[in-house]
C-alpha positions as CSV (number, residue, x, y, z in Angstrom):
1,M,-41.7,-28.2,-0.2
2,S,-38.1,-28.8,-1.2
3,P,-37.4,-29.9,-4.8
4,R,-37.0,-33.7,-5.4
5,L,-33.3,-34.3,-6.2
6,V,-32.6,-36.6,-9.1
7,D,-28.9,-37.5,-9.3
8,A,-28.2,-38.7,-12.9
9,L,-24.4,-38.0,-12.7
10,G,-22.4,-40.6,-14.6
11,T,-25.3,-41.6,-16.9
12,Y,-26.0,-40.7,-20.5
13,C,-29.2,-39.8,-22.3
14,P,-31.9,-41.0,-22.2
15,V,-31.2,-42.1,-18.6
16,P,-31.4,-38.7,-17.0
17,M,-34.9,-38.1,-18.5
18,A,-36.0,-41.6,-17.5
19,L,-35.0,-40.9,-13.9
20,A,-36.7,-37.5,-13.9
21,G,-39.8,-39.2,-15.4
22,R,-40.0,-41.7,-12.6
23,A,-39.7,-38.9,-10.1
24,A,-42.4,-36.9,-11.8
25,V,-44.9,-39.7,-11.6
26,D,-44.7,-39.6,-7.7
27,L,-45.1,-35.8,-7.5
28,P,-48.2,-33.6,-7.7
29,P,-48.5,-31.0,-10.4
30,G,-46.5,-27.9,-9.7
31,E,-43.8,-29.6,-7.6
32,V,-40.2,-29.2,-8.7
33,I,-37.5,-31.8,-9.6
34,E,-33.9,-30.7,-9.4
35,L,-31.9,-32.8,-11.9
36,L,-28.1,-33.2,-11.7
37,A,-26.4,-34.5,-14.8
38,D,-23.0,-34.5,-16.5
39,D,-24.0,-35.5,-20.0
40,P,-23.7,-32.4,-22.3
41,L,-26.6,-33.7,-24.5
42,I,-28.9,-32.8,-21.6
43,E,-28.9,-29.2,-23.1
44,V,-30.8,-30.5,-26.1
45,D,-32.6,-33.6,-24.8
46,L,-34.1,-32.2,-21.6
47,P,-35.9,-29.2,-23.1
48,A,-37.4,-31.5,-25.8
49,W,-38.4,-34.1,-23.2
50,C,-40.1,-31.4,-21.0
51,H,-41.9,-30.0,-24.0
52,A,-43.2,-33.4,-25.1
53,R,-44.5,-34.1,-21.6
54,G,-45.9,-30.7,-20.7
55,H,-43.4,-30.1,-17.9
56,A,-41.9,-26.6,-17.5
57,L,-38.1,-26.4,-17.6
58,D,-37.6,-23.6,-15.1
59,S,-33.8,-23.5,-15.5
60,L,-30.9,-25.3,-17.0
61,H,-27.4,-24.2,-16.4
62,H,-24.0,-25.8,-15.9
63,D,-21.0,-25.2,-13.6
64,G,-18.0,-26.9,-15.0
65,D,-19.0,-30.4,-16.0
66,I,-22.2,-30.5,-13.9
67,Y,-25.6,-29.5,-15.3
68,R,-28.4,-28.5,-12.9
69,A,-32.0,-28.3,-14.1
70,R,-35.2,-27.4,-12.3
71,I,-38.3,-29.0,-13.8
72,R,-41.8,-28.1,-12.7
73,V,-44.1,-31.1,-13.0
74,A,-47.2,-30.8,-15.1
75,A,-50.7,-32.2,-14.6
76,G,-51.3,-35.5,-16.4
77,R,-47.6,-36.3,-16.3
78,S,-46.1,-39.4,-17.7
79,P,-42.6,-40.9,-17.6
């Protein structure tokens, strides 16, 4: 299955995590969310958010001003 794309470009924290959380609720454990963001705070906030909810942050990198993250959804997930 393809990753669920969550486009959070143009938003600021905590909006990217809220959008990813809404996507996670609809996905079974083990599925992947691909998050696009341009808020540099994502580098700090997203790993903490994933850790707090049990999701795995498979990758987080940026190309220019765009950050791209891959989040693996955990069982018992919550927004």
